[in-house]
C-alpha positions in Angstrom: 47.5 3.2 -30.5 45.2 3.1 -32.8 43.6 5.3 -35.2 40.4 5.9 -36.9 41.9 4.7 -40.1 43.2 1.7 -38.5 40.1 0.9 -37.2 38.7 1.2 -40.4 41.1 -1.0 -42.0 41.1 -3.6 -39.4 40.4 -7.1 -40.3 40.9 -10.7 -38.9 43.3 -13.3 -40.2 41.8 -15.9 -42.3 43.2 -19.0 -40.1 42.1 -17.2 -36.8 37.9 -16.9 -35.6 39.0 -13.3 -34.6 41.6 -10.8 -33.4 42.3 -8.0 -31.2 44.0 -4.4 -32.6 44.4 -3.1 -29.2 44.8 0.2 -28.3 45.9 1.6 -24.6 44.8 1.0 -20.9 43.6 -2.4 -21.8 41.2 -1.2 -24.7 41.1 -3.1 -27.9 39.0 -3.9 -31.0 37.9 -7.2 -31.5 38.1 -8.1 -35.6 35.5 -11.0 -36.3 36.4 -13.1 -39.4 32.9 -11.7 -40.8 34.0 -8.5 -40.4 32.3 -7.4 -37.4 34.0 -5.1 -35.3 33.3 -4.6 -31.2 35.4 -2.5 -28.3 36.4 -4.2 -25.1 38.0 -2.7 -22.0 40.3 -5.4 -19.8 41.2 -5.0 -16.3 41.6 -6.7 -13.2 39.0 -6.4 -10.2 39.4 -8.5 -7.3 42.1 -10.7 -8.1 40.5 -11.7 -11.7 40.9 -10.3 -14.8 37.4 -9.4 -16.8 36.3 -7.5 -19.8 33.6 -5.1 -20.4 31.8 -4.3 -23.7 31.4 -1.3 -25.2 29.8 -1.9 -28.5 30.9 -2.1 -31.9 32.9 -0.1 -34.4 31.9 2.6 -36.3 28.6 2.7 -34.2 31.1 3.3 -31.3 33.8 5.6 -32.2 37.4 5.2 -31.0 37.4 8.5 -29.2 34.4 7.4 -27.2 35.6 4.2 -27.0 38.6 5.9 -25.1 36.0 8.0 -22.7 34.5 4.6 -21.7 37.2 2.9 -20.9 38.5 5.8 -19.0 35.2 5.8 -17.0 35.5 2.3 -16.0 38.8 2.7 -14.8 37.6 5.6 -12.9 34.3 3.1 -11.7 37.0 0.7 -10.3 39.5 3.1 -8.3 36.0 4.3 -6.6 35.7 0.6 -5.5 33.2 -0.8 -8.3 33.5 -3.3 -10.6 32.4 -1.6 -14.0 30.6 -4.7 -15.1 28.1 -5.2 -11.7 27.8 -1.1 -12.0 26.6 -1.4 -15.8 24.2 -4.5 -15.0 22.6 -2.2 -11.8 22.6 0.9 -13.7 20.6 -1.1 -16.7 17.6 -1.9 -14.1 17.7 1.4 -12.5 16.9 2.8 -15.8 14.3 -0.5 -16.6 12.6 0.1 -12.7 12.6 3.8 -14.2 10.7 3.4 -17.0 8.2 0.8 -14.8 7.5 4.0 -12.7 5.8 6.0 -15.1 2.3 6.4 -15.3 1.6 4.3 -18.2 3.7 1.7 -16.6 1.9 1.6 -13.3 -1.6 1.8 -14.6 -0.7 -1.6 -17.1 0.5 -2.9 -14.4 -2.2 -3.0 -12.1 -4.6 -3.5 -14.5 -3.0 -6.5 -15.2 -3.2 -7.3 -11.8 -6.3 -6.5 -11.2 -8.2 -7.1 -14.3 -9.1 -10.8 -13.3 -11.1 -10.0 -10.4 -13.3 -7.0 -12.3 -16.3 -7.5 -15.1 -14.6 -8.3 -18.4 -16.7 -5.2 -19.3 -15.2 -2.8 -16.6 -11.9 -4.1 -17.5 -12.2 -2.9 -20.8 -13.7 0.7 -20.3 -11.1 1.4 -17.3 -8.3 0.9 -19.9 -9.8 2.0 -22.5 -10.9 5.4 -20.8 -6.8 5.3 -19.5 -5.6 5.0 -23.3 -8.1 7.9 -24.5 -7.8 10.4 -21.5 -5.2 9.9 -19.3 -1.9 8.2 -21.2 -1.3 10.9 -24.0 -0.9 13.7 -21.0 0.8 11.5 -18.0 1.6 8.2 -19.2 5.3 9.4 -20.0 5.6 10.9 -16.6 7.5 8.9 -13.4 4.1 8.4 -11.4 5.7 10.4 -8.5 5.7 13.3 -10.1 2.6 13.8 -10.9 1.3 16.3 -9.2 -2.5 17.3 -8.4 -3.0 20.6 -10.2 -1.1 18.2 -13.6 -4.1 16.0 -13.1 -6.9 18.3 -12.6 -5.8 20.2 -16.1 -5.6 16.6 -17.7 -9.4 16.1 -16.3 -10.8 19.5 -17.3 -10.0 18.7 -20.8 -12.6 15.6 -20.5 -14.9 18.1 -18.1 -15.0 20.6 -21.3 -16.3 18.0 -23.6 -19.1 18.1 -21.8 -18.6 14.7 -20.3 -18.8 15.7 -16.5 -19.4 12.0 -16.0 -16.3 10.6 -17.5 -14.0 13.0 -15.6 -14.9 11.9 -12.6 -14.9 8.4 -13.5 -10.9 9.0 -14.5 -10.6 10.9 -11.1 -11.2 7.3 -9.4 -9.1 5.5 -11.9 -6.6 7.8 -11.5 -6.7 7.5 -8.1 -6.8 3.4 -7.9 -3.2 3.9 -10.2 -1.8 5.9 -7.0 -3.0 3.8 -4.4 -1.1 0.9 -6.1 1.8 3.1 -7.0 1.7 3.8 -3.2 1.8 0.0 -1.7 4.2 -0.8 -4.4 6.4 2.0 -3.4 6.3 4.0 -6.9 4.9 7.2 -5.2 4.2 8.5 -1.6 0.7 9.9 -1.9 -2.3 10.0 -3.6 -3.4 13.5 -5.9 -6.4 12.1 -7.2 -7.9 12.5 -3.4 -6.5 16.3 -3.1 -9.3 16.4 -6.0 -12.4 15.9 -4.6 -14.8 19.0 -5.3 -12.4 20.3 -7.9 -15.1 19.5 -10.8 -17.8 20.3 -11.9 -20.5 18.1 -9.8 -21.9 15.2 -11.6 -25.7 14.6 -11.1 -26.6 11.5 -10.6 -30.0 11.5 -12.7 -32.6 8.2 -11.5 -34.2 5.7 -13.6 -37.6 7.4 -13.8 -40.2 5.5 -12.6 -44.1 6.1 -11.5 -44.5 6.3 -7.9 -48.4 7.9 -7.4 -50.3 5.3 -6.8 -52.8 6.8 -9.4 -50.7 7.1 -11.8 -49.6 3.5 -11.2 -53.0 2.0 -11.7 -53.4 3.8 -15.4 -49.8 2.1 -16.1 -51.6 -1.4 -15.0 -54.6 -0.6 -17.0 -52.4 0.1 -20.3 -50.2 -3.1 -19.3 -53.7 -5.2 -19.3 -54.6 -3.3 -22.7 -51.3 -3.5 -24.9 -52.1 -4.6 -28.3 -48.7 -5.3 -28.8 -47.1 -8.8 -28.9 -48.4 -10.8 -26.0 -45.0 -11.8 -25.0 -43.8 -8.2 -25.1 -47.1 -8.0 -23.0 -46.4 -10.4 -20.3 -42.8 -8.8 -19.9 -44.3 -5.7 -19.0 -46.2 -7.4 -16.3 -43.8 -9.6 -15.0 -41.5 -6.4 -14.7 -44.2 -4.8 -12.5 -44.4 -8.2 -10.2 -41.3 -9.1 -10.0 -39.5 -6.0 -10.3 -36.0 -7.3 -10.8 -33.4 -5.8 -13.2 -34.4 -5.4 -16.8 -31.3 -7.6 -18.1 -32.7 -10.6 -15.4 -36.4 -10.1 -16.6 -35.4 -10.1 -20.2 -32.8 -13.3 -20.0 -35.2 -15.4 -18.0 -34.5 -19.2 -18.6 -37.4 -21.6 -19.0 -34.9 -24.5 -17.4 -34.5 -21.5 -13.8 -38.3 -21.9 -13.4 -40.2 -24.0 -10.9 -43.5 -23.2 -11.2 -44.3 -26.3 -9.1 -42.1 -24.8 -6.3 -43.6 -21.0 -7.3 -40.1 -19.9 -7.5 -38.1 -18.5 -10.1 -34.0 -19.1 -10.0 -31.7 -16.6 -11.5 -27.9 -17.9 -11.6 -25.7 -16.2 -9.8 -23.0 -15.7 -12.9 -25.8 -13.7 -13.8 -26.4 -11.6 -10.9 -25.1 -7.9 -10.9 -22.3 -8.9 -8.2 -18.1 -9.2 -8.2 -16.8 -11.8 -10.3 -15.8 -13.8 -7.5 -19.7 -13.0 -6.0 -20.6 -14.6 -9.4 -18.7 -17.4 -9.5 -19.3 -19.0 -5.8 -22.2 -16.7 -4.6 -26.2 -18.4 -4.7 -28.9 -18.2 -7.1 -31.1 -14.9 -6.3 -34.5 -16.8 -5.9 -37.8 -14.8 -6.6 -40.9 -16.3 -5.4 -44.3 -16.3 -7.7 -47.5 -15.1 -7.2 -49.9 -16.6 -8.5 -50.6 -13.8 -10.9 -47.5 -14.4 -12.1 -47.8 -18.0 -12.4 -50.8 -17.4 -14.1 -48.9 -15.1 -16.6 -45.8 -17.9 -17.3 -48.6 -20.5 -18.0 -49.7 -18.4 -20.7 -46.9 -18.3 -22.1 -46.0 -21.8 -21.9 -47.5 -23.0 -25.2 -45.9 -19.3 -27.5 -42.1 -19.9 -26.0 -41.7 -22.7 -24.1 -40.0 -24.9 -26.9 -37.0 -22.4 -26.6 -34.6 -21.1 -24.2 -36.2 -18.1 -23.0 -39.5 -16.8 -22.0 -38.8 -13.5 -23.7 -37.0 -14.6 -26.9 -35.7 -12.1 -29.5 -38.6 -11.5 -32.6 -35.9 -11.9 -35.0 -34.5 -15.3 -33.8 -35.0 -17.4 -30.4 -31.2 -17.9 -30.1 -31.1 -14.8 -28.2 -33.2 -13.2 -25.6 -35.5 -10.2 -25.8 -33.6 -7.1 -26.7 -33.4 -4.5 -24.2 -35.2 -1.9 -26.4 -38.5 -4.1 -26.3 -40.0 -2.7 -23.2 -38.7 0.7 -23.4 -40.5 1.0 -27.1 -43.8 -0.5 -25.6 -43.9 1.6 -22.6 -43.2 4.5 -25.7 -46.0 3.0 -27.2 -48.6 3.2 -24.5 -47.6 6.9 -23.7 -45.2 6.7 -21.3 -42.0 8.0 -22.1 -38.2 7.9 -20.8 -38.9 11.2 -18.1 -41.8 9.1 -17.1 -41.1 5.0 -16.9 -38.5 3.3 -17.4 -37.8 -0.5 -17.8 -35.5 0.0 -14.5 -38.9 2.1 -13.0 -40.3 -1.2 -12.0 -38.2 -1.7 -9.6 -38.5 2.1 -8.2 -41.9 1.6 -8.4 -41.9 -1.6 -5.9 -39.2 -0.4 -3.4 -41.6 3.0 -3.0 -45.1 1.8 -3.0 -44.2 -1.2 -1.1 -42.5 0.8 1.5 -45.4 3.2 1.5 -48.6 1.9 0.7 -47.7 -1.7 2.4 -47.6 -2.0 6.2 -45.8 -4.5 7.9 -42.8 -5.2 5.4 -40.2 -4.6 6.5 -36.7 -2.4 4.3 -34.6 -5.9 4.9 -37.3 -7.9 2.8 -37.8 -5.4 -0.1 -34.2 -5.3 -0.4 -33.3 -8.8 -0.3 -36.3 -9.4 -3.1 -34.1 -6.6 -4.9 -31.1 -8.0 -4.6 -29.1 -5.2 -3.3 -25.8 -5.9 -1.5 -26.1 -5.6 2.5 -24.4 -2.7 3.8 -20.9 -2.9 5.7 -17.6 -4.7 4.4 -18.8 -8.2 6.2 -22.5 -7.6 5.5 -22.5 -10.2 3.3 -20.1 -12.3 4.6 -22.2 -13.1 7.7 -25.8 -11.6 7.2 -27.3 -14.6 4.7 -30.8 -14.2 5.5 -33.3 -14.8 2.5 -36.4 -14.0 4.5 -38.2 -16.7 1.8 -41.6 -16.7 4.1 -41.9 -13.0 4.0 -41.1 -12.2 0.4 -43.4 -15.1 -0.4 -46.4 -13.0 1.3 -44.9 -9.8 0.0 -44.8 -11.1 -3.0 -48.5 -12.3 -3.4 -49.6 -8.7 -1.5 -47.8 -6.8 -4.0 -49.6 -8.6 -7.1 -52.8 -7.9 -4.8 -52.2 -4.8 -4.9 -51.4 -4.4 -8.3 -54.9 -5.8 -9.1 -56.5 -3.3 -7.1 -55.0 -0.3 -8.4 -55.5 -2.3 -12.1 -59.0 -2.4 -11.1 -59.2 1.4 -10.5 -60.7 0.5 -6.7 -60.3 3.4 -4.1 -56.7 3.0 -2.5 -56.3 5.1 0.7 -53.0 5.5 2.2 -51.5 4.2 5.6 -50.6 6.1 8.3 -47.2 6.9 8.9 -45.1 4.0 10.5 -43.3 5.3 13.5 -39.7 5.9 13.2 
């Protein structure tokens, strides 16, 4: 039988690589020539001799080694192999760690990030790390209940960031749904919190929607005395009503003035990562007024990549603040008109003031996705002939508003 002192003084003969100092019940201390000491218990299972490592001495004391030996004996008596039981326990502990809220969230992020935009993937994880992981991250996913999640979200709500609280509820719901399908939890408590948070009121981009005010806006653009490139950007924002980012990034290479067509590459459109990679370009017919503006711009910026280059360097496109600042300079504050508001202005006024134009044609020009899960897959109509006519009618209508002509509203169309 070994003693603590014996274990402390145990050594390995110089003519051996290692030496065993035996205790009882198959327990022994193996001392290597280099001085390291490790506990093992020897046993037989299914007719074969095996050994189970119990750790090093003195980290594992003689008493602890004997207790581990006795536990292994009980496992063997119960009909299980102690080595296999330890492996199973190790896997169970690893699985337990992989079921925490943070572990499942990071696993889901790794699985989904390639199908998200880089911006959304980074924001999704950053928000989790800031506001959810500190409070829920170490908890098993199945143990996170609706009241716990609500308390965490209300911490964010109390900061006044109501929209972020709602976004985090959605992000957490994605984690729980992933946990359900991968067997880490049985339900999604985020779904139970619908209506529990303070409502977030979406504020739409300000836009001029009245014909008289739109006429004033057109005259203000026509008389703009700032940079001629900025004035052209304002005009094309009104004439083409595409997203501000697409207007600013318009490239000469994407314009076919002979065909009167602007082709916006799919990668630049507001689409999923998959749709950006496999989708068709968005085609924008150019009315004669738009072609005239581009012809005036050609001598100014046609030598570079962008139709609207940055005023600081032609290697980048125009800043997102340029059109906004021009609108402010013309007297239209942020609560009255924005760069994005040109889209709402066109969508509303074409529908209300230009008869005979189908809403589907307007939506196609706005590059809005078709409704329903199979809308984009099967309905690929682009209404190009109708859109060409609509863009010409819209440009002519803006000219009439600019000139101050009296524009009478048309009678409402039958539902």
